ZAMARGU-4260 file (C-alpha; in steps of 0.2 Angstrom, whole numbers, plus 5000, padded with zeros to 4 digits):
<rodrens>
0) 5564/5470/4607 | 5570/5454/4598 | 5581/5442/4609 | 5596/5433/4601 | 5593/5416/4594
5) 5601/5402/4603 | 5604/5383/4600 | 5599/5376/4584 | 5587/5390/4579 | 5600/5401/4569
10) 5603/5385/4558 | 5585/5383/4555 | 5583/5402/4551 | 5597/5401/4540 | 5591/5386/4530
15) 5573/5394/4528 | 5581/5411/4522 | 5591/5402/4510 | 5576/5392/4503 | 5566/5408/4502
20) 5580/5417/4492 | 5580/5401/4480 | 5562/5404/4477 | 5565/5422/4472 | 5580/5416/4461
25) 5571/5401/4452 | 5553/5406/4450 | 5545/5421/4441 | 5528/5421/4449 | 5529/5414/4467
30) 5516/5417/4481 | 5516/5414/4500 | 5501/5404/4506 | 5495/5414/4521 | 5482/5407/4533
35) 5485/5419/4548 | 5491/5404/4557 | 5508/5403/4567 | 5518/5394/4553 | 5513/5405/4539
40) 5516/5420/4550 | 5534/5414/4553 | 5537/5411/4535 | 5532/5429/4531 | 5543/5435/4545
45) 5558/5425/4538 | 5554/5432/4521 | 5555/5449/4527 | 5572/5445/4534 | 5578/5436/4519
50) 5575/5451/4507 | 5578/5466/4519 | 5580/5480/4517 | 5569/5478/4501 | 5551/5472/4502
55) 5545/5454/4501 | 5545/5451/4483 | 5530/5440/4482 | 5512/5443/4488 | 5502/5433/4502
60) 5488/5422/4496 | 5474/5417/4508 | 5461/5404/4503 | 5447/5409/4513 | 5434/5396/4517
65) 5421/5408/4524 | 5421/5399/4540 | 5437/5406/4547 | 5438/5413/4565 | 5435/5432/4565
70) 5451/5434/4575 | 5461/5426/4562 | 5454/5437/4548 | 5457/5453/4558 | 5475/5448/4562
75) 5478/5443/4544 | 5473/5461/4537 | 5483/5470/4551 | 5499/5459/4549 | 5499/5461/4530
80) 5498/5479/4532 | 5512/5480/4545 | 5523/5469/4534 | 5520/5480/4519 | 5514/5464/4509
85) 5501/5463/4495 | 5487/5452/4501 | 5477/5442/4489 | 5461/5433/4494 | 5452/5420/4485
90) 5436/5413/4493 | 5428/5396/4493 | 5411/5404/4493 | 5415/5410/4475 | 5419/5392/4470
95) 5403/5386/4477 | 5393/5400/4468 | 5402/5396/4452 | 5397/5378/4453 | 5416/5373/4454
100) 5413/5364/4470 | 5398/5357/4480 | 5395/5362/4498 | 5396/5347/4510 | 5381/5342/4520
105) 5379/5331/4536 | 5385/5332/4553 | 5404/5333/4549 | 5402/5345/4534 | 5417/5356/4531
110) 5423/5367/4518 | 5441/5362/4522 | 5443/5350/4507 | 5434/5363/4495 | 5449/5374/4497
115) 5459/5363/4485 | 5449/5368/4470 | 5449/5387/4475 | 5468/5386/4477 | 5471/5377/4460
120) 5460/5389/4452 | 5470/5404/4459 | 5486/5396/4454 | 5480/5395/4436 | 5472/5412/4436
125) 5487/5421/4443 | 5499/5410/4433 | 5509/5405/4448 | 5524/5394/4447 | 5527/5392/4465
130) 5517/5393/4481 | 5527/5394/4497 | 5519/5386/4513 | 5522/5384/4531 | 5519/5365/4532
135) 5532/5355/4543 | 5536/5337/4542 | 5533/5334/4560 | 5514/5339/4558 | 5508/5323/4549
140) 5514/5307/4541 | 5509/5313/4523 | 5519/5329/4526 | 5534/5320/4532 | 5535/5313/4514
145) 5537/5331/4506 | 5553/5338/4498 | 5557/5356/4502 | 5554/5359/4483 | 5538/5349/4480
150) 5534/5346/4462 | 5515/5347/4456 | 5510/5341/4439 | 5499/5351/4427 | 5484/5346/4436
155) 5491/5352/4453 | 5493/5334/4459 | 5507/5328/4470 | 5515/5311/4468 | 5526/5306/4482
160) 5535/5293/4472 | 5540/5306/4458 | 5549/5319/4468 | 5567/5326/4465 | 5582/5322/4476
165) 5588/5336/4486 | 5606/5333/4490 | 5618/5346/4497 | 5604/5359/4498 | 5602/5359/4480
170) 5584/5362/4474 | 5578/5359/4457 | 5564/5370/4452 | 5563/5366/4434 | 5546/5363/4427
175) 5536/5360/4412 | 5522/5373/4406 | 5507/5371/4418 | 5517/5363/4432 | 5521/5372/4448
180) 5530/5369/4465 | 5525/5370/4483 | 5540/5376/4493 | 5541/5372/4512 | 5555/5382/4521
185) 5550/5376/4538 | 5551/5357/4533 | 5564/5353/4546 | 5556/5364/4560 | 5545/5356/4574
190) 5531/5364/4583 | 5542/5368/4598 | 5555/5376/4586 | 5541/5387/4580 | 5536/5393/4597
195) 5554/5396/4603 | 5557/5406/4587 | 5541/5416/4590 | 5547/5419/4608 | 5565/5425/4602
200) 5558/5436/4589 | 5543/5443/4598 | 5532/5439/4583 | 5514/5444/4585 | 5500/5431/4584
205) 5481/5429/4584 | 5474/5429/4601 | 5466/5411/4597 | 5483/5404/4601 | 5482/5409/4620
210) 5471/5403/4633 | 5453/5411/4634 | 5436/5407/4639 | 5425/5401/4624 | 5409/5391/4622
215) 5414/5374/4614 | 5405/5359/4607 | 5412/5342/4612 | 5410/5331/4597 | 5419/5314/4593
220) 5433/5319/4606 | 5436/5336/4598 | 5431/5353/4606 | 5424/5364/4592 | 5421/5382/4595
225) 5403/5385/4594 | 5400/5397/4579 | 5385/5400/4567 | 5393/5386/4556 | 5391/5372/4568
230) 5374/5364/4568 | 5370/5358/4585 | 5364/5340/4588 | 5353/5334/4602 | 5367/5324/4610
235) 5380/5338/4608 | 5388/5344/4624 | 5390/5363/4625 | 5400/5371/4638 | 5411/5386/4642
240) 5429/5381/4645 | 5446/5389/4645 | 5454/5383/4629 | 5467/5388/4616 | 5470/5382/4598
245) 5486/5374/4592 | 5482/5376/4574 | 5471/5389/4566 | 5460/5385/4552 | 5442/5382/4547
250) 5431/5383/4563 | 5421/5368/4558 | 5435/5356/4560 | 5449/5365/4570 | 5448/5358/4588
255) 5453/5367/4603 | 5463/5360/4618 | 5459/5364/4636 | 5474/5375/4642 | 5479/5389/4654
260) 5493/5394/4643 | 5492/5413/4642 | 5509/5417/4636 | 5522/5411/4624 | 5533/5404/4638
265) 5518/5395/4645 | 5514/5387/4627 | 5533/5382/4626 | 5532/5372/4642 | 5515/5365/4637
270) 5521/5360/4620 | 5537/5352/4627 | 5526/5340/4638 | 5512/5337/4625 | 5508/5319/4620
275) 5495/5323/4607 | 5501/5328/4590 | 5498/5346/4584 | 5484/5341/4572 | 5477/5328/4584
280) 5462/5340/4586 | 5459/5342/4568 | 5442/5333/4564 | 5446/5333/4545 | 5461/5323/4548
285) 5451/5309/4556 | 5440/5305/4541 | 5452/5291/4537 | 5470/5285/4540 | 5475/5293/4524
290) 5465/5309/4524 | 5479/5321/4522 | 5488/5311/4509 | 5472/5309/4499 | 5469/5328/4499
295) 5488/5332/4495 | 5487/5321/4480 | 5473/5331/4474 | 5482/5347/4476 | 5479/5352/4494
300) 5491/5362/4504
</rodrens>
């Protein structure tokens, strides 16, 4: 049973619902980018509220790296079915097979960056004019620069200096042929807000978010889940620890945190006391000081 929202959560929910309705009003072929992570789950949940009693008027799109956690993929399929949403999947492996991208090699090889090409190809293939995502401004400094309606040029690229003003909750979705928008209804939410909303609404989540025993590889200060996609090195430290994940993504670069938080209430308390940023355990963000902004300029989420 859902609990009543308290504090500032009703205002955040109302803003997000308004943004989602603006998407439906201003765009002809929007899609909701869905990773199976908590933020995209919350956006989908809000979309169901925004358009009830009717169905969510746009499909879910997942860009599958091929290195996702099995728990995430299983949850993705169940959740889309329970929400009565159309699920569209495009795979990085297909982009590799077609010669569109080249698989990385080396110790820190990841397919995370390769998602950009697969996403932009999907946007062109499906003739999309908007892609709704779950990014939040508190996640990372590049994402803090985003507008709620974030313009992308005909090449899918983002220019933070060429964005439109958003005054009095007015969103300008006008675009030229070939251009599209990324829309972020959760821009003003924090990680703590997300967890408090999940708690109030009793929203289902993948088990990865909760404490569990898992074999992990300690590498460069990041605890990576040991999978078939992680190449062990002679100096790698492998151990079994009680961990959970604060973000859910490509297993080759998504770090776990040691935690005993087994319930949403536990996670709320842990998040309120956390000193490390949510994406502090993402190995792909540590490639350079501007790693996220560089990827976003090229068309990343």
